[in-house]
C-alpha positions in Angstrom: -1.3 -14.3 -12.6 -2.1 -17.5 -14.5 -6.1 -17.4 -13.7 -6.3 -13.8 -14.6 -4.2 -14.1 -18.0 -6.4 -17.2 -18.9 -9.7 -15.4 -17.7 -10.4 -18.0 -15.1 -10.8 -15.7 -11.9 -14.3 -15.9 -10.6 -15.2 -12.3 -11.8 -18.8 -11.0 -11.6 -18.2 -10.9 -15.3 -17.9 -14.8 -15.3 -20.2 -15.8 -12.9 -22.9 -13.4 -14.8 -22.1 -15.2 -17.9 -22.8 -18.5 -16.0 -26.1 -17.4 -14.6 -24.7 -17.6 -11.1 -24.8 -13.5 -10.1 -27.9 -11.1 -11.6 -25.3 -8.5 -12.4 -21.7 -8.0 -13.5 -21.0 -4.2 -12.5 -17.4 -3.9 -10.4 -18.5 -3.2 -6.9 -15.7 -0.8 -6.3 -16.7 1.4 -9.1 -20.0 0.9 -10.1 -19.4 1.9 -13.7 -18.0 -1.2 -15.9 -18.5 -5.0 -15.8 -15.9 -6.6 -13.6 -13.4 -8.7 -15.5 -9.7 -9.3 -15.0 -8.6 -6.5 -17.0 -10.7 -3.8 -15.3 -10.2 -4.8 -11.9 -6.4 -5.1 -12.2 -5.4 -2.7 -14.7 -8.3 -0.2 -15.8 -10.1 0.8 -13.2 -9.6 4.2 -11.6 -9.6 2.8 -8.2 -6.3 0.7 -9.2 -4.8 3.0 -11.7 -3.2 4.9 -8.8 -1.1 1.8 -8.1 0.2 1.3 -11.4 0.6 5.0 -11.8 3.0 5.5 -8.6 5.7 3.9 -10.4 7.1 5.2 -13.7 8.5 1.6 -14.9 5.0 0.8 -15.9 4.4 3.9 -18.0 5.2 2.1 -21.1 2.1 -0.4 -20.7 0.1 2.2 -19.6 0.4 3.9 -22.7 -1.1 1.0 -24.9 -4.4 -0.6 -25.0 -4.9 -4.1 -24.0 -8.2 -6.1 -24.5 -7.5 -8.8 -21.8 -5.5 -9.1 -19.1 -3.7 -12.2 -21.2 -2.7 -9.5 -23.6 -1.2 -7.3 -21.0 0.5 -9.7 -19.1 2.1 -11.3 -22.6 3.5 -7.6 -23.2 4.8 -7.0 -19.9 6.5 -10.0 -19.8 8.0 -10.1 -23.5 8.7 -6.6 -23.8 10.4 -5.8 -20.2 13.2 -6.5 -18.4 12.7 -9.6 -16.0 13.0 -7.3 -12.9 9.9 -5.3 -14.2 8.1 -8.6 -15.5 8.7 -9.9 -11.7 7.7 -6.7 -10.2 4.5 -6.6 -12.3 3.6 -10.2 -11.6 4.1 -9.5 -7.8 1.9 -6.6 -7.8 -0.8 -7.8 -10.7 
C-alpha cells in the first residue's frame, strides 16, 4: 500500500512517463490511463469489489485525486478495523 500511496507502482502511466512503454491506457478497461487511483479504486472493473461492502460507502462518496489522498482519508477518518480491511483489499 505504501508504494500505491506514494505513486511508486510500475503502472503504465509511470512507465509511459519514463518513455518505457508506448502508451498508458489501462488494459482492463482500455478507457483511462493506468495509475494507482484508477486501477485500485475508480475503474469499473474494480468498483464492484468496493461496492460489495457497505463499510466503504463513505469513501466512495468522495472524490480523490490520488491513491495517497484516498488512503490518507480512509486511515484517518475510519475505525482501525475498517482501515485494516481497506489495507488488505487495496
